[in-house]
C-alpha positions in Angstrom: -46.9 44.1 117.8 -45.6 43.8 114.3 -48.6 41.7 113.3 -50.9 44.4 114.5 -49.1 47.1 112.5 -49.4 45.0 109.4 -53.1 44.4 110.0 -53.7 48.1 110.5 -51.8 49.1 107.4 -53.7 46.6 105.4 -57.1 47.9 106.6 -56.0 51.4 105.7 -55.0 50.3 102.3 -58.4 48.6 101.7 -60.3 51.6 103.2 -58.6 54.1 100.9 -58.2 52.0 97.7 -58.0 54.9 95.3 -55.3 56.8 97.2 -53.5 53.6 98.0 -53.2 52.6 94.3 -51.9 56.1 93.5 -49.3 56.0 96.2 -48.1 52.4 95.4 -48.0 53.2 91.7 -46.0 56.4 92.3 -43.6 54.5 94.6 -43.1 51.7 92.1 -42.5 54.0 89.2 -40.2 56.3 91.2 -38.1 53.3 92.4 -38.0 51.8 88.9 -36.8 55.1 87.3 -34.3 55.8 90.0 -32.8 52.3 89.7 -32.7 52.4 85.9 -30.9 55.8 86.0 -28.3 54.5 88.5 -27.7 51.4 86.3 -27.2 53.6 83.3 -24.8 55.8 85.3 -22.9 52.7 86.4 -22.6 51.6 82.7 -21.4 55.1 81.7 -18.7 55.2 84.3 -17.4 51.7 83.2 -16.3 53.1 79.8 -12.6 52.4 79.0 -12.0 51.0 82.4 -11.1 47.6 81.0 -7.7 48.9 79.9 -5.1 47.8 82.5 -3.1 51.0 82.0 -6.1 53.2 81.9 -5.1 55.4 85.0 -2.0 56.4 83.1 -3.4 56.9 79.6 -4.2 60.5 78.5 -5.5 62.0 75.3 -3.4 65.0 74.3 -5.7 67.8 73.4 -5.0 71.2 71.9 -6.5 74.5 73.1 -6.0 76.9 70.3 -7.3 79.5 68.0 -8.0 83.2 68.7 -10.9 85.2 69.9 -14.3 83.5 69.5 -12.7 80.7 67.5 -10.5 79.6 70.5 -11.6 76.1 71.6 -10.4 72.7 72.6 -9.5 70.2 69.8 -9.2 66.5 70.3 -6.9 66.3 67.3 -3.4 67.8 66.8 -0.3 67.5 64.8 1.4 64.2 64.0 4.9 64.8 65.3 4.0 65.9 68.9 3.5 62.4 70.2 6.7 60.8 69.0 8.7 63.9 70.1 7.1 63.9 73.5 8.1 60.2 73.9 11.6 60.9 72.7 12.3 64.0 74.8 10.3 63.6 78.0 11.2 60.7 80.3 7.6 60.7 81.9 6.2 59.6 78.5 6.5 55.8 78.3 4.7 55.4 75.0 2.6 57.3 72.4 -0.2 56.3 70.0 -1.4 58.3 67.0 -4.7 57.7 65.3 -6.1 59.3 62.2 -9.2 58.6 60.1 -9.2 57.0 56.7 -10.0 59.4 53.9 -8.2 57.4 51.2 -10.6 54.6 50.5 -14.3 53.9 50.6 -14.8 50.4 49.1 -13.2 47.2 50.3 -13.3 44.0 48.3 -12.5 40.3 48.8 -13.3 38.1 45.8 -16.9 38.9 44.9 -17.7 40.6 48.2 -17.7 44.4 48.3 -18.3 46.5 51.4 -18.4 50.2 51.9 -19.5 50.8 55.5 -16.3 49.9 57.3 -14.9 52.2 60.0 -11.2 52.3 59.2 -8.4 54.1 60.9 -4.6 54.3 60.6 -2.7 53.8 63.9 0.8 53.3 65.3 1.7 49.7 66.3 1.8 50.9 69.9 -2.0 51.0 69.7 -2.0 47.3 70.6 0.4 47.6 73.6 -1.0 50.8 75.2 -4.6 49.7 74.9 -6.1 46.3 75.8 -7.7 45.2 72.5 -6.6 41.6 72.5 -5.4 40.0 69.3 -7.1 36.7 68.6 -4.7 36.1 65.7 -1.5 37.8 65.0 1.5 39.3 66.9 0.8 42.1 69.4 4.5 43.0 69.5 4.6 43.4 65.7 1.0 43.7 64.6 1.8 45.1 61.1 4.1 42.9 59.2 4.6 45.6 56.5 3.1 48.9 55.4 0.2 47.2 53.7 -0.9 45.2 56.6 -4.3 45.5 58.2 -5.8 44.3 61.5 -9.5 43.5 61.4 -12.1 42.7 64.1 -13.6 39.3 64.5 -16.9 40.5 63.1 -15.3 42.0 60.1 -13.3 38.8 59.5 -16.5 36.8 59.5 -18.2 39.2 57.1 -15.4 39.1 54.6 -14.1 35.6 54.9 -16.7 33.5 56.6 -15.2 30.5 58.3 -11.9 30.8 56.4 -8.6 31.8 58.2 -8.3 35.5 57.5 -4.5 35.7 58.1 -2.7 36.4 54.8 -6.0 37.1 52.9 -5.9 40.2 50.7 -8.5 43.0 50.9 -8.5 45.3 47.9 -9.3 48.9 48.6 -11.0 51.0 45.9 -9.9 48.4 43.4 -6.3 49.8 43.5 -4.5 49.0 46.7 -4.1 45.6 48.4 -4.0 45.2 52.1 -2.9 41.9 53.7 -4.6 40.8 56.9 -1.9 40.3 59.6 -4.1 40.1 62.6 -7.6 39.7 64.1 -8.7 41.4 67.3 -11.8 40.7 69.4 -14.7 43.0 68.7 -14.5 46.2 70.6 -16.4 46.2 73.9 -19.7 48.1 74.1 -18.2 50.3 76.8 -15.2 51.4 74.7 -14.9 54.9 73.4 -13.1 53.5 70.4 -14.8 51.2 68.0 -13.3 50.4 64.6 -13.7 47.7 62.0 -10.2 47.8 60.4 -6.9 49.3 61.6 -4.2 50.0 59.0 -0.6 50.9 59.6 0.3 54.5 60.3 3.5 53.8 58.2 1.3 53.4 55.1 -0.5 56.7 55.8 2.9 58.4 56.3 4.1 57.1 52.9 0.9 58.1 51.2 1.1 61.6 52.6 4.7 61.9 51.7 3.8 61.0 48.1 1.5 64.0 48.2 4.5 66.1 49.4 3.4 66.3 53.0 5.8 65.0 55.6 3.5 64.5 58.6 6.4 63.6 60.9 7.8 67.1 60.5 4.6 69.1 59.9 3.2 71.3 62.6 0.6 72.9 60.5 -1.6 69.8 59.7 -4.0 69.1 62.5 -5.6 65.7 62.0 -4.3 63.2 64.6 -5.5 61.9 67.9 -2.6 61.4 70.2 -2.6 59.3 73.3 0.2 59.2 75.8 1.0 56.5 78.3 2.6 58.3 81.3 4.6 57.1 84.2 2.5 57.0 87.4 2.7 60.2 89.4 3.7 62.4 86.5 2.9 66.1 86.8 0.3 66.9 84.1 0.9 70.7 84.5 4.6 70.3 84.0 4.2 67.9 81.0 1.7 70.1 79.2 4.1 73.1 79.6 7.0 71.0 78.2 4.9 69.6 75.3 3.9 73.2 74.4 7.5 74.2 74.4 8.4 71.3 72.0 5.6 72.5 69.7 7.0 76.1 69.9 10.5 74.9 69.2 9.4 73.7 65.8 6.7 76.3 65.1 7.4 79.5 67.1 4.5 81.5 65.7 1.9 79.1 67.3 2.0 81.2 70.5 -1.8 80.7 71.0 -1.4 76.9 71.3 -1.8 75.3 74.7 -1.9 71.6 75.5 -4.2 69.6 77.8 -4.0 66.0 79.0 -7.5 64.4 79.3 -7.5 61.1 81.3 -8.8 58.2 79.3 -11.2 57.4 82.1 -12.9 60.8 81.6 -12.9 60.8 77.8 -16.4 59.4 77.5 -18.1 61.6 80.1 -16.1 64.8 80.4 -15.3 67.9 78.5 -11.9 69.2 79.4 -11.3 72.8 80.1 -8.2 74.9 80.5 -7.9 74.1 84.2 -7.9 70.3 83.4 -11.1 69.8 85.2 -14.2 68.1 83.8 -17.9 68.6 84.3 -19.8 65.4 83.9 -23.4 65.6 82.8 -23.8 62.2 84.4 -23.6 63.9 87.8 -27.0 65.5 87.0 -28.6 62.1 86.5 -27.0 60.8 89.7 -28.6 63.7 91.6 -32.0 63.1 89.9 -31.9 59.4 90.7 -31.0 60.0 94.3 -33.8 62.5 94.7 -36.3 60.2 93.1 -35.3 57.4 95.5 -35.4 59.6 98.5 -38.8 61.1 97.6 -40.2 57.7 96.8 
C-alpha cells in the first residue's frame, strides 16, 4: 500500500513539474527559515545562563525623573549596593561597575593600544559572576588599588607569550597598573564583555581627589549595581526597602523608585514598573512556528 502511495505521489510530481518545484522550494525555504529563527532564539535565551548563581542575580535599576523625562535607568548611585548588603539580610552580595573615563591609551614597552573596553569593578565581581580566573586569586583579585585584571586575549596582545602577572601597563603615560590576574575571554553569550577590569577602590580614590566621595553621594548616577539575593526573596519588599534606604540619605528624591531586573532577562527584556518584561524574541518564536506550521 505504501509503495503505491509513493508511486502515485512521484507520478504527480513528474506530471506537474512546475508546481512541484514551486511547492518543494517553498517548503524547503520555509523550513530553513523557521529552523534558523528557532536556533537564533535558542542562542538568545542562553545569554548569561552560564553563571551558577544566575537565578538569584539581579540588576538594580532606577525608575526616576518627572513628567516626560521619567524613565528606567540601568545606572544609579554608588552607595546603594553596599548599603543594601549591609542593611538587608536578603542581599548576600553586591557588585558595582562603572565605565572608565580616566584613560584612553595603554602602553607596555613599545606597544600602545587605545581600543580597550575598561571598567572599574568591586572585587565581588569575581565571586558573584562566573568569569574564571586563569591566573590570579579570585578571593582577592586586586592586590592593591593599582591592580588590573585582563582577559586572555588582552594578555596575548600586550605581552605575547610572556607571563602577564606582575607586568606594568602604563595608562595615558601617567599611571601604572600592575596585572594581578588573567580571566578567560568573555563568552559570546555574555551581556558583559570587557578587556580590562580595574579596582573600584582606585576609582573611589580618584573621585575623592576630585572632591567627590562616591560612597556617600546620592546625586551622582553612574554605577551599575548587581545584587546577589537569597533564594525566595520578595522582590517587591526589597525594592521598597532599597528605596527607603535611598530616601533616608536623600529625602528629596521622592520620585525615585527601584526595580530588580533578573540577570536572565537582562539581554532580552526591558523592565517596566510592574517588574514584567516584554521580549521581542517572542515575536520571532511565533513567526518561526507559523512558518513551520504553514510549511
